[in-house]
RODO-2510 file (C-alpha; in nm, 4 decimals, decimal comma):
residues 341
     n   res          X          Y          Z
     1     m     0,8750    -0,4678     0,1388
     2     c     0,5707    -0,2847    -0,0017
     3     i     0,3981    -0,2568     0,3344
     4     l     0,7113    -0,1111     0,4945
     5     l     0,7160     0,1578     0,2253
     6     v     0,3523     0,2348     0,3057
     7     v     0,4287     0,2696     0,6758
     8     l     0,7374     0,4814     0,6033
     9     w     0,5317     0,7169     0,3851
    10     h     0,2752     0,7682     0,6584
    11     v     0,5462     0,8170     0,9209
    12     l     0,7050     1,0860     0,7048
    13     m     0,3937     1,2717     0,5948
    14     k     0,1741     1,2445     0,9009
    15     h     0,4318     1,2702     1,1775
    16     y     0,7951     1,3408     1,0900
    17     l     0,7356     1,6437     0,8680
    18     q     0,4832     1,7831     1,1176
    19     i     0,7491     1,8264     1,3861
    20     d     0,8441     2,1878     1,4536
    21     w     1,2107     2,1612     1,3637
    22     q     1,4326     2,4121     1,5416
    23     i     1,7431     2,3078     1,3486
    24     k     1,8436     2,4015     0,9970
    25     s     1,9249     2,0781     0,8212
    26     p     1,8797     1,9277     0,4746
    27     v     1,7912     1,5932     0,6310
    28     q     1,4196     1,6627     0,6713
    29     g     1,3944     1,7739     0,3105
    30     a     1,5846     1,4652     0,1988
    31     w     1,3427     1,2361     0,3814
    32     g     1,0475     1,4215     0,2324
    33     a     1,1993     1,4004    -0,1157
    34     l     1,2612     1,0272    -0,0740
    35     g     0,8986     0,9748     0,0186
    36     e     0,7873     1,1670    -0,2894
    37     q     1,0203     0,9718    -0,5187
    38     l     0,8743     0,6450    -0,3950
    39     l     0,5161     0,7484    -0,4748
    40     p     0,5082     0,5834    -0,8200
    41     l     0,6490     0,2641    -0,6688
    42     r     0,4712     0,2117    -0,3387
    43     m     0,1048     0,1433    -0,4151
    44     p     0,1455     0,0360    -0,7808
    45     l     0,3919    -0,2342    -0,6736
    46     f     0,1662    -0,3266    -0,3807
    47     f    -0,1237    -0,3855    -0,6198
    48     a     0,0899    -0,5591    -0,8818
    49     v     0,2028    -0,8065    -0,6155
    50     s    -0,1600    -0,8500    -0,5056
    51     g    -0,2595    -0,9253    -0,8646
    52     f     0,0327    -1,1668    -0,8957
    53     f    -0,1048    -1,3709    -0,6053
    54     a    -0,4668    -1,3405    -0,7213
    55     v    -0,4420    -1,5686    -1,0253
    56     r    -0,5781    -1,8843    -0,8626
    57     a    -0,8452    -1,6964    -0,6690
    58     v    -0,9870    -1,5336    -0,9831
    59     q    -1,0124    -1,8750    -1,1516
    60     r    -1,2449    -2,0058    -0,8813
    61     p    -1,6259    -2,0066    -0,9282
    62     w    -1,8142    -1,6852    -0,8536
    63     p    -1,9643    -1,8041    -0,5207
    64     v    -1,6216    -1,9053    -0,3899
    65     l    -1,4572    -1,5839    -0,5057
    66     a    -1,7403    -1,3741    -0,3637
    67     r    -1,7045    -1,5365    -0,0227
    68     t    -1,3283    -1,5797     0,0077
    69     k    -1,2178    -1,2506    -0,1459
    70     v    -1,4911    -0,9962    -0,2162
    71     a    -1,6930    -1,0400     0,1035
    72     k    -1,3808    -1,0852     0,3130
    73     f    -1,2063    -0,7701     0,1994
    74     f    -1,5175    -0,5566     0,2224
    75     y    -1,5890    -0,6972     0,5690
    76     l    -1,2347    -0,6109     0,6777
    77     y    -1,2654    -0,2643     0,5273
    78     a    -1,5955    -0,1930     0,7044
    79     l    -1,4769    -0,3363     1,0357
    80     w    -1,1505    -0,1448     1,0431
    81     l    -1,3177     0,1714     0,9182
    82     v    -1,5255     0,1642     1,2375
    83     i    -1,2150     0,1023     1,4496
    84     h    -1,0147     0,3780     1,2801
    85     t    -1,3035     0,6217     1,3100
    86     v    -1,3294     0,5615     1,6845
    87     v    -0,9548     0,5776     1,7544
    88     l    -0,8857     0,8791     1,5329
    89     a    -1,1660     1,0717     1,7016
    90     f    -0,9331     1,0956     2,0020
    91     v    -0,6569     1,2461     1,7857
    92     p    -0,8457     1,5143     1,5895
    93     d    -0,5297     1,7005     1,4859
    94     f    -0,3694     1,3963     1,3252
    95     g    -0,3337     1,4580     0,9532
    96     t    -0,5464     1,1894     0,7960
    97     e    -0,9003     1,1685     0,6654
    98     r    -1,1507     1,0511     0,9225
    99     a    -1,5276     1,0434     0,9418
   100     d    -1,6492     1,3165     1,1762
   101     g    -2,0165     1,2408     1,1230
   102     p    -2,2552     0,9707     0,9983
   103     l    -2,2782     1,1071     0,6431
   104     k    -1,9022     1,1175     0,5995
   105     f    -1,8759     0,7695     0,7477
   106     l    -2,1343     0,6454     0,4979
   107     a    -1,9416     0,8123     0,2162
   108     q    -1,6177     0,6477     0,3274
   109     l    -1,7930     0,3143     0,3506
   110     t    -1,9291     0,3371    -0,0035
   111     i    -1,7949     0,5895    -0,2542
   112     t    -1,5047     0,7825    -0,0984
   113     p    -1,2740     0,5309     0,0691
   114     s    -1,0655     0,6197     0,3715
   115     n    -0,6956     0,5527     0,4285
   116     l    -0,7974     0,1840     0,4338
   117     w    -0,8844     0,2088     0,0656
   118     y    -0,6511    -0,0758    -0,0339
   119     l    -0,8984    -0,3231     0,1179
   120     s    -1,2069    -0,1846    -0,0545
   121     a    -1,0123    -0,1580    -0,3801
   122     l    -0,9155    -0,5258    -0,3600
   123     a    -1,2790    -0,6273    -0,3127
   124     l    -1,3715    -0,4276    -0,6230
   125     y    -1,0729    -0,5439    -0,8276
   126     f    -1,1529    -0,9110    -0,7721
   127     v    -1,5042    -0,8532    -0,9064
   128     i    -1,3702    -0,6712    -1,2123
   129     a    -1,0989    -0,9289    -1,2790
   130     k    -1,3516    -1,2116    -1,2652
   131     a    -1,6065    -1,0267    -1,4788
   132     v    -1,3607    -0,9583    -1,7634
   133     q    -1,2043    -1,3047    -1,7757
   134     r    -1,3321    -1,3647    -2,1290
   135     v    -1,2416    -1,0191    -2,2581
   136     p    -0,9134    -0,9921    -2,4524
   137     v    -0,6262    -0,8940    -2,2264
   138     w    -0,5240    -0,6027    -2,4482
   139     a    -0,8734    -0,4541    -2,4214
   140     v    -0,8866    -0,4912    -2,0429
   141     l    -0,5419    -0,3428    -1,9871
   142     g    -0,6118    -0,0683    -2,2398
   143     a    -0,9278     0,0355    -2,0583
   144     a    -0,7512     0,0192    -1,7211
   145     f    -0,4649     0,2309    -1,8565
   146     a    -0,7116     0,4898    -1,9854
   147     l    -0,8821     0,5025    -1,6450
   148     s    -0,5493     0,5364    -1,4640
   149     a    -0,4274     0,8058    -1,7027
   150     t    -0,7535     0,9980    -1,6795
   151     a    -0,7555     0,9907    -1,2996
   152     s    -0,3878     1,0846    -1,2646
   153     a    -0,4365     1,3702    -1,5109
   154     g    -0,7007     1,5204    -1,2845
   155     l    -0,9812     1,4703    -1,5347
   156     l    -1,2018     1,2818    -1,2881
   157     d    -1,3484     1,3870    -0,9567
   158     v    -1,1372     1,1973    -0,7019
   159     p    -1,2298     1,2979    -0,3458
   160     g    -1,0600     1,1140    -0,0624
   161     n    -0,8694     0,8131    -0,1900
   162     r    -1,0959     0,7449    -0,4862
   163     g    -0,8165     0,8484    -0,7202
   164     g    -0,5991     0,5667    -0,5907
   165     v    -0,8747     0,3172    -0,6682
   166     y    -0,9019     0,4441    -1,0255
   167     q    -0,5275     0,4594    -1,0845
   168     n    -0,4223     0,1233    -0,9445
   169     l    -0,6664    -0,1148    -1,1117
   170     l    -0,4193    -0,1180    -1,4009
   171     f    -0,1386    -0,2510    -1,1830
   172     f    -0,3517    -0,5171    -1,0144
   173     l    -0,4532    -0,6463    -1,3568
   174     a    -0,0949    -0,6205    -1,4818
   175     g     0,0194    -0,8382    -1,1925
   176     l    -0,2654    -1,0800    -1,2596
   177     y    -0,2012    -1,1165    -1,6325
   178     g     0,1753    -1,0789    -1,6095
   179     k     0,2484    -1,3364    -1,3400
   180     s     0,4947    -1,5327    -1,5540
   181     l     0,6671    -1,2136    -1,6679
   182     i     0,7094    -1,0965    -1,3091
   183     e     0,8536    -1,4342    -1,2125
   184     e     1,1002    -1,4125    -1,4998
   185     l     1,1988    -1,0548    -1,4132
   186     a     1,2693    -1,1560    -1,0545
   187     a     1,4557    -1,4728    -1,1520
   188     r     1,6810    -1,2896    -1,3987
   189     a     1,7352    -0,9806    -1,1853
   190     s     2,0809    -0,8277    -1,2076
   191     w     2,2556    -0,5213    -1,0733
   192     r     2,3156    -0,4123    -1,4314
   193     r     1,9444    -0,4143    -1,5094
   194     l     1,8708    -0,2355    -1,1827
   195     l     2,1094     0,0410    -1,2862
   196     l     1,9757     0,0547    -1,6413
   197     l     1,6215     0,0878    -1,5085
   198     g     1,7175     0,3283    -1,2330
   199     v     1,8541     0,5879    -1,4745
   200     p     1,5363     0,6309    -1,6855
   201     y     1,3249     0,6109    -1,3711
   202     a     1,5227     0,8969    -1,2191
   203     g     1,4882     1,0845    -1,5471
   204     l     1,1113     1,0410    -1,5516
   205     l     1,0882     1,1561    -1,1912
   206     a     1,2948     1,4617    -1,2813
   207     v     1,0554     1,5433    -1,5658
   208     v     0,7581     1,5067    -1,3317
   209     e     0,9234     1,7313    -1,0727
   210     l     1,0642     1,9998    -1,3031
   211     f     0,7597     2,0366    -1,5251
   212     d     0,4916     1,9448    -1,2711
   213     a     0,4102     1,6706    -1,5182
   214     k     0,2175     1,4292    -1,2990
   215     t    -0,1013     1,5453    -1,4676
   216     w     0,0318     1,4895    -1,8206
   217     f    -0,2052     1,2354    -1,9669
   218     g    -0,0571     0,8857    -1,9521
   219     l     0,2755     0,9808    -1,7947
   220     w     0,2030     0,8736    -1,4380
   221     p     0,0988     0,5162    -1,5282
   222     v     0,4144     0,4853    -1,7392
   223     v     0,6343     0,6095    -1,4541
   224     s     0,4623     0,3667    -1,2180
   225     g     0,5104     0,0825    -1,4654
   226     v     0,8840     0,1499    -1,4812
   227     a     0,8866     0,1681    -1,1011
   228     i     0,7205    -0,1740    -1,0771
   229     v     0,9828    -0,3335    -1,3026
   230     l     1,2503    -0,1623    -1,0938
   231     g     1,0887    -0,2853    -0,7723
   232     v     1,0561    -0,6437    -0,8972
   233     t     1,4207    -0,6381    -1,0033
   234     a     1,5281    -0,5085    -0,6623
   235     a     1,3135    -0,7723    -0,4925
   236     g     1,4743    -1,0420    -0,7047
   237     l     1,8183    -0,9276    -0,5931
   238     l     1,7178    -0,9055    -0,2275
   239     a     1,5740    -1,2573    -0,2464
   240     r     1,9273    -1,3879    -0,2981
   241     v     2,0300    -1,2608     0,0454
   242     e     1,8860    -1,5410     0,2563
   243     w     1,8495    -1,3704     0,5940
   244     l     1,6991    -1,0579     0,4381
   245     s     1,4731    -1,2574     0,2089
   246     n     1,3405    -1,4641     0,4992
   247     g     1,2695    -1,1539     0,7050
   248     l     1,0870    -0,9731     0,4256
   249     a     0,8920    -1,2877     0,3363
   250     s     0,7822    -1,3212     0,6981
   251     i     0,6563    -0,9633     0,6959
   252     g     0,4931    -1,0159     0,3573
   253     r     0,2887    -1,3065     0,4907
   254     r     0,1547    -1,0776     0,7636
   255     t     0,0841    -0,7660     0,5625
   256     l    -0,2756    -0,7225     0,6747
   257     p    -0,2195    -0,6560     1,0465
   258     i     0,0497    -0,4008     0,9671
   259     y    -0,1748    -0,2318     0,7130
   260     v    -0,4814    -0,1977     0,9340
   261     l    -0,3078    -0,1341     1,2666
   262     h    -0,0243     0,1034     1,1856
   263     m    -0,2313     0,4174     1,1235
   264     p    -0,4150     0,4357     1,4587
   265     l    -0,0930     0,3376     1,6351
   266     l     0,0946     0,6096     1,4477
   267     a    -0,1739     0,8599     1,5469
   268     l    -0,1257     0,7731     1,9143
   269     v     0,2543     0,7857     1,8822
   270     h     0,2251     1,1225     1,7092
   271     l     0,0057     1,2532     1,9902
   272     a     0,2639     1,1419     2,2464
   273     l     0,5760     1,2632     2,0642
   274     i     0,4903     1,5727     1,8630
   275     k     0,5231     1,8244     2,1466
   276     p     0,8341     1,6771     2,3141
   277     l     1,0161     1,6415     1,9822
   278     s     0,9185     1,9915     1,8706
   279     a     1,0538     2,1325     2,1967
   280     a     1,3687     1,9172     2,2038
   281     g     1,7163     2,0641     2,1929
   282     p     1,9344     2,0756     1,8808
   283     a     2,1308     1,7589     1,9617
   284     t     1,8157     1,5540     2,0112
   285     q     1,6529     1,6960     1,7004
   286     w     1,9594     1,6138     1,4919
   287     i     1,9419     1,2505     1,6012
   288     v     1,5662     1,2373     1,5479
   289     s     1,5892     1,3998     1,2050
   290     v     1,8273     1,1303     1,0833
   291     a     1,6974     0,8173     1,2524
   292     e     1,3311     0,8539     1,3432
   293     p     1,1701     0,7567     1,0096
   294     v     1,3490     0,4209     0,9998
   295     v     1,3230     0,3530     1,3728
   296     l     0,9555     0,4466     1,3959
   297     t     0,8669     0,2493     1,0825
   298     a     1,0365    -0,0604     1,2243
   299     f     0,8777    -0,0082     1,5658
   300     l     0,5267     0,0274     1,4237
   301     a     0,5651    -0,2836     1,2072
   302     w     0,6936    -0,4811     1,5069
   303     l     0,4158    -0,3555     1,7346
   304     c     0,1494    -0,4408     1,4772
   305     l     0,2775    -0,7968     1,4540
   306     v     0,2919    -0,8316     1,8324
   307     l    -0,0688    -0,7146     1,8637
   308     y    -0,1700    -0,9466     1,5808
   309     r    -0,0659    -1,2449     1,7896
   310     y    -0,3099    -1,1568     2,0677
   311     l    -0,6032    -0,9840     1,8997
   312     p    -0,9130    -1,1875     1,8014
   313     k    -0,8964    -1,3598     1,4634
   314     a    -1,2310    -1,2050     1,3698
   315     l    -1,0485    -0,8731     1,3300
   316     f    -0,8446    -1,0167     1,0435
   317     e    -1,0617    -1,2868     0,8882
   318     l    -1,4209    -1,3326     0,7841
   319     p    -1,5980    -1,4911     1,0851
   320     f    -1,7056    -1,8547     1,1063
   321     g    -1,4467    -1,9662     0,8514
   322     l    -1,6474    -1,8147     0,5659
   323     g    -1,3367    -1,6640     0,4101
   324     v    -1,1621    -1,9995     0,3680
   325     s    -1,1876    -2,1816     0,0375
   326     r    -1,3299    -2,5292     0,0898
   327     s    -1,0826    -2,6609    -0,1687
   328     v    -0,7860    -2,5548     0,0423
   329     a    -0,6755    -2,7765     0,3258
   330     p    -0,6871    -2,6031     0,6636
   331     s    -0,3588    -2,4741     0,7946
   332     h    -0,2536    -2,4386     1,1534
   333     r    -0,0196    -2,1584     1,0624
   334     r    -0,1644    -1,8131     1,1040
   335     t    -0,0753    -1,6010     0,8015
   336     s    -0,2023    -1,2781     0,6573
   337     p    -0,5420    -1,2933     0,4855
   338     l    -0,4026    -1,0544     0,2264
   339     s    -0,2347    -1,3499     0,0613
   340     s    -0,4423    -1,4223    -0,2477
   341     r    -0,2944    -1,7527    -0,3452
***
């Protein structure tokens, strides 16, 4: 579910809202508002889920963790940064950060992560989580909260996606330390709790919107925390619908290819569609304004998974089997390397 929200956000911000709409309709604004309202949920929940599945990995010895998680995720980040840089060079007007020279590429590789920042953040988070294993949980989470609050309040220099790295360590660690709590929240999910959580969440979002309060110190991590509980509750309810649960679980096991492939594919789709859609007649634009975000999100996810079946494994895994824990029996089933079990 998280990865579909990521793709939807990029579809909205980098393509849908860039169309030159000739019709007067509230639909475009509604889609944009929906994307904004999901901001506190999308990446915080993504990282909380990653932390949830990282428990066993963090307990492994340093050499194993360094090879199977840290080296793997940084390798994937560096590899796909090269691929994105090459592909996006052919779509210079596409609205995403790209390296247009060696110095910017070096910066994205090291200190100012690109739109692939989730991968580099995971590599860093695994190191931090392992390093603080013997530190009291309250101290670790307190420090992570302070970092998140400071970054979201605009008190740190956060070029590129560095702010996301600072803000989301808290949620990765929360998922790591709160695994049993998350399991209980999902198991006891109810529509009543979803409603009870939805009301304060909507209220907090209203405060953020009306008072431009995202930079109020500590508010954004709190809003994101409420969003995570709301998201876990919703996931627990969806898990009871078998066909939907199976579909989302299948996508969840193959998060990585969708994450790394969807942006260059979206850039190419945007290049192909932006002019025809901007010049389309009112009837066509009405249909597009209502349906395109969902249709394009689903299409991109499907296309990523199709390509994943045929692309070399070295694009998604550390070569030579280095990313596989020797304590885990080999599997013949190809699943996403983002799984941190």
